[in-house]
C-alpha positions as CSV (number, residue, x, y, z in Angstrom):
1,X,-6.1,44.7,-205.5
2,X,-6.6,48.3,-204.2
3,X,-6.1,51.4,-206.4
4,X,-7.6,54.7,-205.5
5,X,-6.3,56.8,-208.3
6,X,-3.9,55.8,-211.1
7,X,-3.5,53.9,-214.3
8,X,-4.8,50.4,-214.9
9,X,-2.2,48.4,-216.7
10,X,-3.8,46.9,-219.9
11,X,-1.9,43.7,-219.5
12,X,-3.0,43.1,-216.0
13,X,-6.3,41.2,-215.4
14,X,-8.6,42.8,-212.9
15,X,-9.6,40.7,-210.0
16,X,-12.1,41.1,-207.1
17,X,-10.9,41.3,-203.5
18,X,-11.6,38.0,-201.7
19,X,-12.9,39.3,-198.4
20,X,-13.9,36.0,-196.9
21,X,-12.8,32.4,-197.5
22,X,-13.6,29.7,-194.9
23,X,-14.4,26.0,-194.6
24,X,-14.9,24.6,-191.1
25,X,-13.6,21.1,-191.9
26,X,-10.8,22.3,-194.2
27,X,-11.8,19.8,-196.8
28,X,-14.6,21.4,-198.9
29,X,-17.1,19.2,-200.7
30,X,-19.1,22.2,-201.9
31,X,-18.1,25.8,-202.6
32,X,-20.5,28.8,-202.2
33,X,-19.5,32.1,-203.8
34,X,-21.3,35.2,-202.7
35,X,-21.7,38.5,-204.7
36,X,-23.2,41.5,-203.0
37,X,-25.4,44.4,-204.2
38,X,-24.7,48.0,-205.1
39,X,-25.0,50.1,-201.9
40,X,-22.7,47.8,-199.8
41,X,-19.9,45.3,-200.0
42,X,-19.2,41.7,-199.0
43,X,-19.8,42.6,-195.4
44,X,-23.6,42.5,-196.2
45,X,-23.2,38.7,-195.9
46,X,-21.6,38.9,-192.4
47,X,-24.6,37.7,-190.4
48,X,-25.5,35.1,-193.0
49,X,-21.9,33.7,-193.0
50,X,-21.8,33.6,-189.2
51,X,-25.0,31.6,-189.2
52,X,-24.2,29.3,-192.0
53,X,-20.6,28.5,-190.9
54,X,-21.8,27.9,-187.4
55,X,-24.3,25.2,-188.5
56,X,-22.9,21.6,-188.3
57,X,-24.4,20.5,-191.6
58,X,-22.2,23.2,-193.3
59,X,-18.9,22.0,-192.0
60,X,-17.8,20.7,-195.4
61,X,-18.9,23.8,-197.3
62,X,-16.4,26.5,-198.3
63,X,-17.8,30.0,-198.2
64,X,-16.3,32.7,-200.3
65,X,-17.4,36.4,-200.5
66,X,-16.0,38.9,-203.0
67,X,-16.1,42.7,-203.1
68,X,-17.2,44.0,-206.5
69,X,-15.1,46.6,-208.3
70,X,-15.6,49.9,-206.7
71,X,-16.8,48.4,-203.4
72,X,-15.0,47.3,-200.2
73,X,-11.3,46.6,-200.8
74,X,-11.6,45.9,-204.5
75,X,-10.2,48.1,-207.2
76,X,-11.5,51.6,-207.2
77,X,-10.3,53.9,-210.0
78,X,-11.4,56.9,-212.1
79,X,-10.3,54.8,-215.1
80,X,-13.1,52.3,-214.5
81,X,-16.6,52.5,-216.0
82,X,-18.2,50.0,-213.5
83,X,-20.2,48.2,-216.2
84,X,-21.1,44.6,-216.8
85,X,-18.0,44.0,-218.9
86,X,-15.6,45.1,-216.2
87,X,-17.4,43.4,-213.3
88,X,-17.8,40.1,-215.3
89,X,-14.1,40.1,-216.4
90,X,-13.0,40.6,-212.8
91,X,-15.4,37.9,-211.5
92,X,-14.3,35.4,-214.1
93,X,-10.6,36.0,-213.3
94,X,-11.3,35.7,-209.6
95,X,-13.2,32.4,-209.8
96,X,-10.7,30.9,-212.3
97,X,-7.9,31.8,-209.9
98,X,-9.6,29.7,-207.2
99,X,-9.1,26.6,-209.3
100,X,-12.1,24.9,-207.7
101,X,-12.5,21.1,-207.7
102,X,-15.9,21.0,-206.0
103,X,-19.4,21.8,-207.3
104,X,-20.2,25.5,-206.9
105,X,-23.3,27.3,-205.7
106,X,-23.5,31.0,-206.7
107,X,-25.3,33.4,-204.4
108,X,-26.1,37.0,-205.4
109,X,-28.0,39.8,-203.8
110,X,-29.7,42.7,-205.5
111,X,-27.4,44.0,-208.2
112,X,-25.2,40.9,-207.7
113,X,-28.1,38.8,-209.1
114,X,-27.9,40.8,-212.4
115,X,-24.1,40.2,-212.6
116,X,-24.6,36.4,-211.9
117,X,-27.4,36.2,-214.5
118,X,-25.0,37.4,-217.1
119,X,-22.1,35.4,-215.8
120,X,-24.2,32.2,-216.3
121,X,-24.7,33.0,-219.9
122,X,-21.1,31.9,-220.6
123,X,-20.1,29.9,-217.5
124,X,-22.1,26.8,-216.7
125,X,-19.6,24.1,-216.0
126,X,-19.3,23.2,-212.3
127,X,-22.3,25.3,-211.2
128,X,-24.6,23.1,-209.1
129,X,-27.2,25.7,-208.1
130,X,-27.8,29.5,-208.2
131,X,-29.5,31.4,-205.4
132,X,-30.7,34.9,-206.2
133,X,-31.7,37.1,-203.2
134,X,-33.9,40.1,-203.9
135,X,-33.4,40.2,-207.7
136,X,-34.5,43.7,-209.0
137,X,-35.8,42.4,-212.3
138,X,-37.3,45.2,-214.5
139,X,-38.7,45.1,-218.0
140,X,-37.4,47.4,-220.7
141,X,-40.8,49.2,-220.9
142,X,-40.8,49.7,-217.1
143,X,-37.4,51.3,-217.1
144,X,-38.4,53.6,-219.9
145,X,-41.7,54.6,-218.2
146,X,-41.6,58.2,-216.8
147,X,-43.1,57.0,-213.5
148,X,-40.3,54.5,-212.9
149,X,-37.7,57.0,-211.7
150,X,-40.2,58.5,-209.4
151,X,-41.0,55.1,-207.9
152,X,-37.3,54.4,-207.3
153,X,-36.5,57.8,-205.8
154,X,-36.1,56.3,-202.3
155,X,-33.4,53.9,-203.6
156,X,-31.6,56.6,-205.5
157,X,-31.6,58.9,-202.4
158,X,-30.1,56.1,-200.4
159,X,-27.4,55.4,-202.9
160,X,-26.6,59.2,-203.2
161,X,-26.0,59.3,-199.4
162,X,-23.4,56.5,-199.9
163,X,-21.4,58.6,-202.4
164,X,-18.9,60.1,-200.0
165,X,-16.3,61.0,-202.6
166,X,-15.9,61.5,-206.3
167,X,-14.7,57.9,-207.0
168,X,-17.5,56.3,-205.1
169,X,-20.0,58.7,-206.7
170,X,-18.9,57.5,-210.1
171,X,-19.2,53.8,-209.0
172,X,-22.7,54.3,-207.8
173,X,-23.9,56.4,-210.7
174,X,-22.3,54.2,-213.4
175,X,-23.4,51.0,-211.7
176,X,-27.0,52.2,-211.6
177,X,-27.0,53.4,-215.2
178,X,-24.9,50.5,-216.7
179,X,-26.1,47.6,-214.6
180,X,-29.2,48.1,-212.5
181,X,-31.1,50.0,-215.2
182,X,-29.7,48.0,-218.2
183,X,-32.7,47.3,-220.4
184,X,-31.4,43.9,-221.4
185,X,-31.4,42.4,-217.9
186,X,-34.8,40.8,-218.0
187,X,-33.8,38.6,-221.0
188,X,-30.8,37.2,-219.1
189,X,-33.0,36.1,-216.2
190,X,-35.4,34.4,-218.6
191,X,-32.5,32.4,-220.1
192,X,-30.8,31.1,-216.9
193,X,-30.1,27.4,-217.6
194,X,-29.0,26.2,-214.2
195,X,-31.3,25.2,-211.3
196,X,-32.0,28.5,-209.6
197,X,-34.0,29.7,-206.6
198,X,-35.1,33.4,-206.3
199,X,-35.8,34.5,-202.7
200,X,-37.4,37.8,-202.1
201,X,-39.2,39.7,-199.4
202,X,-42.9,40.6,-199.5
203,X,-42.0,44.0,-197.9
204,X,-39.3,44.8,-200.4
205,X,-39.9,48.2,-202.1
206,X,-36.9,48.0,-204.4
207,X,-38.0,45.0,-206.6
208,X,-40.9,44.2,-208.9
209,X,-42.3,40.9,-207.6
210,X,-44.6,40.5,-210.6
211,X,-41.5,40.2,-212.8
212,X,-40.0,37.5,-210.6
213,X,-43.2,35.5,-210.8
214,X,-43.3,36.1,-214.6
215,X,-39.7,35.0,-215.2
216,X,-40.3,31.8,-213.1
217,X,-43.4,31.0,-215.2
218,X,-41.5,31.0,-218.5
219,X,-38.2,29.5,-217.1
220,X,-38.6,25.9,-215.7
221,X,-35.1,26.2,-214.1
222,X,-36.3,28.8,-211.7
223,X,-38.2,28.3,-208.4
224,X,-39.3,31.2,-206.2
225,X,-39.7,31.8,-202.5
226,X,-41.3,34.8,-200.9
227,X,-40.5,35.6,-197.3
228,X,-41.9,38.2,-194.8
229,X,-39.0,40.7,-195.0
230,X,-37.5,43.6,-197.0
231,X,-34.6,44.0,-199.3
232,X,-31.6,43.2,-197.1
233,X,-30.0,39.8,-196.5
234,X,-32.2,39.0,-193.6
235,X,-32.5,36.0,-191.2
236,X,-35.5,34.8,-193.2
237,X,-33.5,34.7,-196.4
238,X,-30.3,33.0,-195.1
239,X,-32.3,30.3,-193.3
240,X,-33.8,29.5,-196.7
241,X,-30.3,29.5,-198.2
242,X,-29.3,27.0,-195.4
243,X,-32.2,24.7,-196.4
244,X,-31.2,24.8,-200.1
245,X,-27.5,24.0,-199.3
246,X,-28.5,21.2,-197.0
247,X,-30.6,19.7,-199.8
248,X,-27.7,19.8,-202.1
249,X,-25.4,18.1,-199.6
250,X,-28.0,15.4,-198.9
251,X,-28.2,14.8,-202.7
252,X,-24.5,14.2,-203.0
253,X,-24.2,11.8,-200.0
């Protein structure tokens, strides 16, 4: 659904644009759903998808990538607030529409990890595993600290450069305020009740590694993996994703 300017009909459910949907064998035994971060769209998974779908062991895996509201080819409108409620509603409708019959693995990157952490609070059925790449987990007291904004200036400057027009500017600004800097995010990561792996880079300047470690210590459902890379969806990260998916497939054989 694409809408640049105009009204959003109240009786019409918002859905995310499905930018990618492929299974090499045509008969999926496992479905992987990918959600991207704030300063990009589903194309951020392009290299990862090329690699994963070109691997023989992944032939029976269906890979799906969505564009979040305000990004890529999904709905963009001055009527949207780009908050958790809207993104979760659109994600729920989009996944429900798939009518999946296979186990599901959810993969999120950066802001996408926050959206998935909340999605899992009310949707657990059929979820086999969760993979969170570069989760920017911040505590309430950290977000409220005067030094926090200064420490994140590099990220905010990058996001600002992406705001080419008024509608995009609203998306980025509201997504940062309503989602990325939401003071309740930390608690949702602590309460994840499905098997989860958090993969992050030791050179990532946009995350707080100590919080990832802390969350994993209190939540037995979470395992962590640190790789020598930055914030992007790098080769180091999607090779780890491959290993996790191969483990799931071997378990079901």
